[in-house]
DOLOGU-163208 format. One line per field, with one value per residue (C-alpha): residue number from 1; x, y, z. Coordinates in pm, 1 decimal, always signed. Layout:
REM residues N
num: c(NUM:...)
east: c(X:...)
north: c(Y:...)
up: c(Z:...)
This chain:
REM residues 422
num: c(1:2:3:4:5:6:7:8:9:10:11:12:13:14:15:16:17:18:19:20:21:22:23:24:25:26:27:28:29:30:31:32:33:34:35:36:37:38:39:40:41:42:43:44:45:46:47:48:49:50:51:52:53:54:55:56:57:58:59:60:61:62:63:64:65:66:67:68:69:70:71:72:73:74:75:76:77:78:79:80:81:82:83:84:85:86:87:88:89:90:91:92:93:94:95:96:97:98:99:100:101:102:103:104:105:106:107:108:109:110:111:112:113:114:115:116:117:118:119:120:121:122:123:124:125:126:127:128:129:130:131:132:133:134:135:136:137:138:139:140:141:142:143:144:145:146:147:148:149:150:151:152:153:154:155:156:157:158:159:160:161:162:163:164:165:166:167:168:169:170:171:172:173:174:175:176:177:178:179:180:181:182:183:184:185:186:187:188:189:190:191:192:193:194:195:196:197:198:199:200:201:202:203:204:205:206:207:208:209:210:211:212:213:214:215:216:217:218:219:220:221:222:223:224:225:226:227:228:229:230:231:232:233:234:235:236:237:238:239:240:241:242:243:244:245:246:247:248:249:250:251:252:253:254:255:256:257:258:259:260:261:262:263:264:265:266:267:268:269:270:271:272:273:274:275:276:277:278:279:280:281:282:283:284:285:286:287:288:289:290:291:292:293:294:295:296:297:298:299:300:301:302:303:304:305:306:307:308:309:310:311:312:313:314:315:316:317:318:319:320:321:322:323:324:325:326:327:328:329:330:331:332:333:334:335:336:337:338:339:340:341:342:343:344:345:346:347:348:349:350:351:352:353:354:355:356:357:358:359:360:361:362:363:364:365:366:367:368:369:370:371:372:373:374:375:376:377:378:379:380:381:382:383:384:385:386:387:388:389:390:391:392:393:394:395:396:397:398:399:400:401:402:403:404:405:406:407:408:409:410:411:412:413:414:415:416:417:418:419:420:421:422)
east: c(+10998.5:+10977.0:+10716.6:+10407.1:+10095.0:+9890.7:+10155.8:+10160.6:+9781.3:+9793.9:+10045.4:+9822.2:+9528.7:+9748.3:+9841.1:+9479.4:+9355.5:+9614.2:+9491.3:+9132.7:+9225.4:+9405.7:+9109.8:+8829.0:+8989.6:+8792.5:+8465.8:+8545.1:+8483.2:+8791.4:+8686.9:+8656.7:+9004.9:+9150.6:+8975.5:+9116.9:+9469.6:+9459.9:+9336.4:+9621.3:+9877.1:+9757.2:+9764.3:+10124.5:+10228.4:+10072.3:+10248.8:+10586.8:+10524.0:+10453.0:+10143.6:+9897.5:+9597.7:+9649.7:+9688.7:+9349.5:+9180.9:+9350.4:+9241.4:+8877.7:+8911.7:+9067.0:+8799.6:+8516.5:+8663.8:+8687.8:+8341.4:+8178.2:+8359.8:+8131.9:+7753.6:+7557.4:+7470.0:+7097.4:+7001.9:+6756.0:+6404.5:+6255.0:+6099.8:+6429.6:+6618.3:+6367.9:+6381.4:+6760.4:+6757.8:+6502.4:+6713.4:+7031.4:+6848.3:+6736.0:+7091.3:+7225.6:+6948.4:+7013.3:+7385.0:+7322.7:+7081.4:+7321.4:+7634.5:+7551.7:+7196.9:+6903.9:+6547.4:+6339.1:+5981.5:+5916.0:+5610.1:+5575.0:+5581.0:+5880.6:+6095.4:+5843.0:+5872.3:+6201.3:+6046.3:+5691.4:+5565.8:+5235.8:+4963.7:+4597.3:+4311.9:+3948.3:+3699.1:+3348.2:+3313.7:+3056.9:+3322.5:+3577.5:+3670.5:+3617.7:+3863.4:+4065.7:+4126.5:+4225.0:+4470.7:+4631.0:+4658.9:+4814.8:+5082.7:+5176.7:+5124.3:+5092.1:+4739.2:+4542.6:+4172.9:+4052.3:+3700.4:+3649.0:+3376.5:+3543.4:+3235.1:+2858.8:+2577.8:+2745.1:+3088.1:+3347.4:+3597.1:+3971.1:+4186.5:+4452.9:+4812.9:+4940.8:+5248.1:+5262.9:+5148.1:+5172.5:+5403.3:+5121.8:+5084.6:+4754.1:+4700.9:+4751.3:+4518.2:+4640.8:+4710.9:+5028.6:+5202.7:+5473.6:+5655.6:+5638.5:+5925.9:+6064.2:+5796.6:+5449.9:+5315.4:+5029.4:+4827.8:+4659.9:+4377.5:+4311.9:+3942.6:+3787.7:+3581.3:+3846.0:+4138.2:+4132.6:+4433.6:+4457.0:+4725.6:+4819.6:+5015.4:+4826.3:+4890.8:+4721.5:+4422.2:+4376.5:+4351.4:+4096.4:+3844.8:+3956.3:+4190.9:+4187.8:+4067.6:+3710.2:+3675.0:+3920.5:+3803.0:+3896.8:+3767.5:+3939.1:+4183.3:+4254.0:+4139.1:+3900.3:+3942.5:+3680.2:+3582.3:+3264.2:+2967.0:+2986.8:+3363.8:+3468.2:+3798.3:+3708.9:+3954.4:+4286.5:+4656.8:+4931.2:+5247.9:+5555.9:+5863.9:+6068.2:+6433.2:+6757.9:+7023.6:+7393.9:+7552.2:+7904.4:+8001.1:+8038.4:+8305.9:+8526.4:+8421.8:+8279.9:+7909.9:+7853.7:+7624.6:+7326.4:+7283.8:+6979.1:+7076.1:+6929.8:+7015.0:+6884.6:+6741.4:+6941.6:+7030.9:+6839.5:+6632.0:+6402.5:+6278.7:+6268.8:+6067.3:+5795.8:+5682.9:+5319.0:+5380.4:+5303.5:+5671.6:+5814.5:+6049.2:+6071.0:+6367.7:+6511.0:+6467.8:+6543.6:+6632.0:+6866.7:+7209.1:+7244.4:+7531.0:+7859.8:+8090.1:+8209.5:+7918.2:+7698.8:+7346.0:+7081.0:+6748.1:+6688.7:+6365.9:+6351.4:+6731.2:+6963.3:+7283.1:+7592.2:+7879.7:+7718.2:+7686.7:+7385.5:+7426.5:+7606.4:+7523.4:+7300.4:+7023.7:+7005.8:+6984.4:+6703.4:+6507.5:+6555.6:+6499.4:+6212.7:+6399.2:+6379.2:+6154.2:+6104.1:+5935.2:+5633.9:+5752.4:+5825.0:+6194.2:+6339.8:+6137.8:+6200.7:+6070.0:+5701.8:+5525.4:+5182.8:+5127.1:+5477.1:+5412.7:+5679.7:+5959.7:+6270.3:+6311.5:+6673.8:+6596.0:+6277.1:+6421.3:+6636.0:+6908.6:+6926.7:+7237.1:+7269.9:+7639.3:+7775.8:+8073.0:+8369.4:+8628.1:+8866.0:+8610.7:+8559.0:+8932.7:+8984.2:+8704.8:+8894.3:+8727.6:+8921.4:+9000.8:+8751.4:+8470.5:+8531.6:+8503.2:+8175.5:+8032.0:+8093.7:+7767.7:+7553.3:+7228.5:+6926.4:+6629.6:+6339.4:+6291.5:+5932.6:+6033.7:+5681.1:+5590.5:+5917.3:+6035.5:+6409.8:+6721.0:+6529.0:+6331.9:+6563.2:+6914.1:+7215.3:+7273.6:+7591.1:+7828.5:+7731.6:+7369.5:+7453.7:+7336.0:+7421.4:+7316.6:+6984.9:+7081.4:+6779.2:+6401.7:+6273.7:+5895.6:+5616.1:+5668.4:+5403.5:+5550.6:+5773.7:+6076.4:+6199.6:+6577.1:+6881.8:+6804.6:+6954.7)
north: c(+241.6:+579.0:+474.0:+695.5:+600.2:+511.6:+259.9:+94.5:+61.1:-89.7:-350.8:-440.5:-490.6:-709.7:-928.5:-930.8:-1063.5:-1342.0:-1440.1:-1433.9:-1681.5:-1907.0:-1916.8:-1947.1:-2139.7:-2459.4:-2262.4:-2065.4:-2157.7:-2183.0:-1878.3:-1666.8:-1773.4:-1685.8:-1345.3:-1255.5:-1363.5:-1151.7:-849.9:-897.1:-917.0:-586.6:-424.8:-539.3:-403.8:-64.7:-51.9:-128.2:+135.4:+392.4:+517.4:+625.6:+655.8:+303.0:+172.9:+318.1:+158.2:-175.6:-159.8:-125.7:-429.3:-642.8:-540.1:-610.3:-949.5:-1058.2:-931.1:-1103.1:-1432.4:-1582.1:-1638.7:-1332.4:-1329.9:-1326.1:-1136.3:-1339.2:-1201.0:-1076.3:-1415.1:-1600.6:-1345.5:-1370.8:-1750.7:-1737.5:-1493.2:-1711.6:-2026.2:-1842.1:-1712.5:-2066.8:-2200.0:-1921.1:-1978.6:-2353.8:-2290.2:-2054.8:-2306.4:-2597.9:-2430.5:-2111.8:-2040.5:-2282.1:-2183.9:-2398.8:-2368.5:-2461.2:-2691.6:-2738.0:-2529.0:-2700.9:-2383.3:-2136.4:-1858.5:-1820.9:-1936.0:-2022.9:-2335.8:-2364.2:-2290.7:-2383.2:-2162.2:-2269.5:-2032.5:-2083.6:-2050.4:-1768.9:-1558.2:-1592.2:-1245.6:-1127.9:-1226.9:-897.7:-935.0:-1301.0:-1204.0:-932.5:-1167.8:-1434.7:-1194.6:-1037.7:-1326.6:-1644.0:-1696.1:-1965.0:-2042.7:-2402.9:-2541.4:-2910.9:-3148.3:-3480.7:-3678.1:-3646.4:-3757.2:-4092.7:-4214.8:-4214.7:-4499.0:-4461.2:-4736.7:-4877.6:-4828.4:-5112.8:-5180.0:-4944.0:-5050.0:-4897.9:-5049.0:-5282.1:-5418.3:-5244.2:-5098.7:-4724.8:-4500.7:-4434.0:-4062.3:-3934.0:-3601.1:-3497.3:-3190.4:-3086.7:-2895.4:-2800.8:-2532.8:-2688.5:-2942.6:-3170.9:-3423.7:-3714.9:-3915.3:-4254.8:-4329.7:-4662.7:-4480.7:-4244.7:-4013.7:-3655.5:-3423.9:-3116.8:-2850.0:-2823.0:-3028.5:-3268.8:-3059.9:-2758.8:-2970.0:-3083.5:-2719.0:-2656.7:-2915.6:-3245.3:-3537.0:-3456.7:-3686.3:-3555.2:-3643.5:-3927.4:-4248.9:-4618.2:-4938.4:-5120.9:-5324.8:-5043.1:-5246.5:-4973.3:-4597.3:-4341.8:-3976.6:-3899.5:-3747.6:-3389.8:-3358.6:-3046.6:-2866.6:-2500.1:-2221.6:-2086.8:-2155.9:-1901.2:-1980.6:-2121.4:-1900.8:-1922.5:-1930.3:-1912.7:-2160.1:-2083.8:-2388.3:-2245.5:-2177.4:-2537.3:-2587.6:-2338.4:-2363.5:-2607.7:-2595.1:-2398.0:-2465.0:-2235.3:-2166.0:-2265.5:-2518.9:-2741.1:-3106.6:-3383.9:-3705.6:-3968.1:-4258.6:-4129.9:-4443.7:-4297.6:-4039.7:-4257.3:-4528.2:-4283.9:-4121.8:-4160.6:-3908.7:-3540.4:-3458.6:-3783.8:-3848.5:-3498.6:-3467.7:-3185.6:-3065.6:-2727.6:-2717.2:-2547.4:-2709.7:-2787.9:-3038.5:-3082.1:-3387.5:-3501.0:-3344.5:-3530.2:-3388.0:-3413.2:-3238.8:-3140.3:-2952.6:-2689.2:-2667.2:-2830.9:-2960.5:-3002.9:-3196.7:-3168.0:-2787.9:-2572.5:-2459.3:-2126.5:-2020.4:-1712.7:-1846.5:-2183.7:-2008.7:-1785.5:-2094.0:-2280.3:-1974.9:-1821.7:-1497.4:-1244.4:-1361.9:-1693.0:-1529.4:-1734.5:-2049.0:-2361.5:-2418.2:-2762.7:-3070.7:-3442.8:-3664.8:-3739.1:-4067.8:-3916.6:-3891.1:-4024.7:-4400.5:-4593.0:-4339.6:-4473.0:-4171.8:-4103.6:-3838.2:-3922.6:-3932.2:-3678.4:-3941.5:-4012.5:-3894.3:-3841.4:-3884.9:-3748.2:-3921.8:-3716.8:-3790.1:-3905.7:-4160.6:-4291.0:-4326.6:-4515.3:-4747.5:-4834.2:-4615.3:-4449.8:-4079.2:-3964.0:-4187.6:-4075.8:-3711.6:-3770.2:-3959.5:-3693.4:-3646.5:-3345.9:-3296.4:-3099.3:-2969.0:-2744.7:-2427.5:-2544.1:-2879.6:-2968.1:-2989.9:-3103.1:-3441.5:-3402.2:-3572.2:-3666.5:-3911.8:-4021.1:-3950.0:-3797.9:-3609.5:-3705.6:-3471.7:-3589.0:-3486.3:-3119.6:-2866.9:-2537.2:-2267.5:-2092.1:-1742.4:-1527.8:-1535.7:-1406.0:-1438.0:-1383.9:-1018.8:-1012.9:-1296.1:-1062.7:-1280.0:-1105.5:-1065.3:-1252.7:-1567.7:-1591.3)
up: c(-344.5:-521.1:-780.9:-813.8:-626.8:-938.8:-1044.0:-697.4:-704.8:-1054.2:-942.8:-646.1:-884.7:-1104.0:-806.1:-682.0:-1014.5:-992.9:-644.3:-770.2:-1042.5:-795.2:-554.7:-810.2:-1098.8:-1025.2:-1048.4:-1362.7:-1723.1:-1945.7:-2149.0:-1832.9:-1718.5:-2056.5:-2055.6:-1712.6:-1804.2:-2125.7:-1925.9:-1672.9:-1952.9:-2106.4:-1760.6:-1706.3:-2049.2:-1969.7:-1632.0:-1790.9:-2059.6:-1789.2:-1975.5:-1706.9:-1940.4:-2080.1:-1723.6:-1624.7:-1925.4:-1853.9:-1489.5:-1596.5:-1825.8:-1547.4:-1295.1:-1539.4:-1634.8:-1269.8:-1173.3:-1472.0:-1426.3:-1160.1:-1187.6:-1086.5:-714.6:-650.9:-338.0:-126.2:-96.9:+231.5:+320.3:+267.3:+476.3:+764.0:+759.9:+769.3:+1062.5:+1242.9:+1215.5:+1315.5:+1624.8:+1710.4:+1678.5:+1901.3:+2160.2:+2166.9:+2209.6:+2502.7:+2658.1:+2618.3:+2753.0:+2944.5:+3066.0:+3075.7:+3171.5:+3407.0:+3524.5:+3890.4:+3913.3:+4291.6:+4609.5:+4769.4:+4753.2:+4891.4:+4994.6:+4803.9:+4476.3:+4378.9:+4211.4:+4027.1:+4281.7:+4239.7:+4361.0:+4374.3:+4211.0:+4077.3:+3702.4:+3725.8:+3899.5:+3618.4:+3479.4:+3121.9:+2848.4:+2847.1:+3221.6:+3177.3:+2903.4:+3117.5:+3416.1:+3195.9:+3067.9:+3402.0:+3642.9:+3439.5:+3568.5:+3384.2:+3439.2:+3425.5:+3432.6:+3369.7:+3496.5:+3583.7:+3686.3:+3637.5:+3865.3:+3934.0:+4039.4:+3763.3:+3793.3:+3734.2:+3588.8:+3818.7:+3715.2:+3493.8:+3709.2:+4007.8:+4353.5:+4700.3:+4969.2:+5079.8:+4726.7:+4653.2:+4303.0:+4250.8:+4049.4:+3697.0:+3738.2:+3575.0:+3594.6:+3350.8:+3228.4:+2863.5:+2705.0:+3050.5:+3089.7:+3115.6:+3364.5:+3264.7:+3464.5:+3285.0:+3446.3:+3289.1:+3349.9:+3259.6:+2996.9:+2860.1:+2929.7:+3060.0:+3034.7:+3255.4:+3211.5:+3577.8:+3834.1:+4057.4:+4370.1:+4206.4:+4100.9:+4460.7:+4567.7:+4292.0:+4408.6:+4255.5:+4328.9:+4702.1:+4982.0:+4958.6:+4591.3:+4515.1:+4686.0:+4689.1:+4843.7:+5132.1:+4923.9:+4678.4:+4381.0:+4261.2:+4255.1:+4162.1:+4171.6:+4361.9:+4171.7:+4051.0:+4087.4:+3899.8:+3849.7:+3875.4:+3943.7:+3828.6:+3860.0:+3913.4:+3725.9:+3887.7:+3866.7:+3546.9:+3650.2:+3456.2:+3565.3:+3535.2:+3365.2:+3361.6:+3725.3:+3842.0:+3576.4:+3763.6:+4129.9:+4381.3:+4474.7:+4795.0:+5088.6:+5102.8:+4731.4:+4530.1:+4264.7:+3994.0:+3935.1:+3714.5:+3859.0:+3667.8:+3891.3:+4195.1:+4248.5:+4511.2:+4259.6:+3950.0:+4123.8:+4230.8:+3907.4:+4018.7:+4296.9:+4228.0:+4281.8:+4152.0:+3861.4:+3723.1:+3490.1:+3704.2:+4062.4:+4220.3:+4590.8:+4833.9:+4861.0:+5232.6:+5234.5:+5046.6:+5025.4:+5367.3:+5559.6:+5809.0:+5837.3:+6109.5:+6165.2:+6527.8:+6593.0:+6320.5:+6294.2:+6045.5:+6203.7:+5985.3:+6138.5:+6485.4:+6461.1:+6362.1:+6000.8:+5979.4:+5622.6:+5619.9:+5394.6:+5568.8:+5908.5:+5779.7:+5677.5:+6006.0:+6228.8:+6030.1:+5964.3:+5680.1:+5395.5:+5582.3:+5880.2:+5986.5:+5806.0:+6012.7:+5935.7:+5868.5:+5953.9:+5976.0:+5699.1:+5766.7:+5703.6:+5633.0:+5258.7:+5190.8:+5184.0:+4997.6:+5042.9:+5215.2:+5448.8:+5543.7:+5807.4:+5995.2:+6347.6:+6542.0:+6568.1:+6193.9:+6008.5:+5633.7:+5547.5:+5219.2:+5059.8:+4946.8:+4679.9:+4951.2:+5076.8:+4724.3:+4656.8:+4983.0:+4873.3:+4556.8:+4291.1:+4010.8:+4034.0:+3769.7:+3892.3:+4251.6:+4145.6:+3962.5:+4260.3:+4526.4:+4712.8:+4801.4:+4994.9:+4877.7:+5077.0:+4987.5:+5189.5:+5245.8:+5394.9:+5507.7:+5138.5:+4979.8:+4862.1:+4898.1:+5035.5:+5350.9:+5134.7:+4853.5:+4980.1:+4810.9:+4485.6:+4302.6:+4125.0:+3778.3:+3847.1:+3903.5:+3643.3:+3811.0:+4057.0:+4001.7:+3888.3:+3803.9:+3846.0:+3514.3:+3523.0:+3627.1:+3705.0:+3978.4:+4191.6:+4392.8:+4313.3:+3999.4:+4009.7:+4134.9:+4336.0:+4685.2)
C-alpha cells in the first residue's frame, strides 16, 4: 500500500507481460515465450532487490521482448484502406436500408399532387437544350431527354404476349414495364423484328408521343398489334420523387389513417395478375392509408365514407374536398371501367362497401393468434384517384405487406415536395 510509485508500475508491467503470454501463447514461437519469461524473471528479481536502476533496465527488456514476439504489423497502403472504408460504408448502408430507412422512387402519378411520379413531356428533338443545361437539369430536377424512332415509313408489328390475354380472351401486346434496383423504371417493347428498351414508364412514353391510342393500333380480334408509321419517342421525363420510408415505426405503433405508407405486393392477386399494366405488379406501392382493420369504406361523390361517416382525418378531407395543396383536384372517385379492363373493381358503385377484417374477425373465424395479426387488413388509395390503381381495384392490403410510413421526400430538389411527407 505504501510502496513507491515506480515499484507499483513495475509490478503492473510484470503482470501485463504474464497476461500477454496467456493470450498470445498459441501464436508465439517457443524461443519468444522463453525470452519473455526470462525477462519477467529478471524484472521480478530487480523489484525484490529494490534497485530502481536495475528495475528500469529490466522493464526495457520485458517491453522489447513482448513487442518483438509477434510478426511485425504491416500498415495497409492507401488503396487497401480506401477499399476497406468503401466496404464498411456499404455494410452500414445496407444495414440502415434493411432495418431503418429504405429509399423508393415513385414511378407513377397516383399520389399527385402530394408526390410526383415520373412524368413525360413531349418535345421536338431540335428544341433539346445543350449538354451543360441537360446536365444541370438532371442534377436538380432529374430531367432526362429521350429521342427514339420506334417505326419507320411502315407499320412496325409488336409480338403478342406469350401468355397474357384481355378479359375477352384477345392477345395483349408484349410490352413490359419493370423497376430496376428500386430506382429506375424501364419499358421493353417486343417487336416481331427485335426488342427496344426505353428508360421510362409506359405512362410517360404515352405523353411523349408513343404507345398511346393514336400510335398503338390493333385489328378487331386483337391478334395483331402495331405502331403506325413514323412513331417517335421525343421529349423528356421529370423524375419521380425519391422518398425515404421509415421501417421502424410499425414495430412500435399501429398504422394510422391518413398517413402515406409503402407496402409490398406479395399475395395481392389483383396486382400480381396484371403485370402488363403500367401500374401492375410493382414490387412496392405507395398510397395514402385510408382504412384500418374493422373499417367499412364507401365512395360517395368525391367523398370517402368510413363506417357511414365522411372521413375526419385532415389529409383525407383535404383530398376529398380539394383543399390546401389539393385545390382544383377532383377528390375521391369510384373505380372506372374505361382503361381498367380485367380489374375486379371493389368500389365502382355508390352502394359498394369495402370491408376490412380485424384481428377479432380473424380469431372468430378460427385463425391462430399470430396468423390473425398478420392478416389484419388495410385500404390504400392514391390522392389522384382518377389515375390510381388502388384498393378500389384489387382490394385489401394485409398486415404482413406493410413496409412503413413514407417519412421524407429527398429528391429532386425542384419538385416542391422536399421535406417531411404529410
